[in-house]
C-alpha positions, 0 to 999 in steps of 0.5 A: 315778465321773465328774462329770456334764457341765455343761448345755450352753449353749443353741443360738444363735437368731442368730449373726454375726461382723462380719468385715472387708469385702473392701476392708480386705485391700488396705489391709492389703497396702498397709500391708505394702508401706509397711513394705517400702518403709521398710526396703528401702533399708537391706536388702531382707531387712529390708524383706521382713521388715518388710512381712510382719510389718506385714501379718501383725500387721494381719491378726491384729489385724483377725481377733482383734478382729472382734466377734460378735453372739449371741442365745440364749433367755436372753442377748444378746451384742454384742461384749464386752457381754452382757445378759439378754433380759428387759432387751431392749426395742424393737428397730429395724433401720436401713439407708441414711440412717436408719443414718447418722442413728443413727450420727451426729446421732441418737446418744445419747452414753451408748449402747453402740456396737459399730460397724464402718465397713465394715458400713452397717446397724445395729440399735438395741436399747433397754435396759429395765434401770432400773439400767443408765444405757445407754439403748440399744445400737447395733450394726452387722450385715449381717442387721439384719432377721433380728436384729431379728426374733429379738429381737422388734423391727420386721422392716421396716427403716427406710431414711430418716432422721427429718425435720429438726426445726425 
């Protein structure tokens, strides 16, 4: 008699993969071209091989290392980190100057970061687990309002940085 299948994981309420932006790919091709130029004076075949290997290695590295954000009824996974939803506190979405502030001057050095330079908006997720020294997670996302809403945070995104303190 076959063993019963384990219960399937809950359907995601939100899922996003942080793929590289379009403008990264010309840089990958340019780096491959540099690999070609470096070895072409020695041998055109070696230059072609070098250029192809460099471009392919960069492309694979970018795609394999693209983190994802997944929210289910029970868990939140951002990149390599995962936490139970019961430990998720206030959630705020930020765009523009407010996002720049959150990634820069407003950043707590002990926060968990999953940032990608080609994605401007961020979501700040406070962690309420008393045993966790991480005060919050800061994650890049192309859909900050949707992620914030799914996590029960503010649906209206902040766009301005806090006023400078005197």
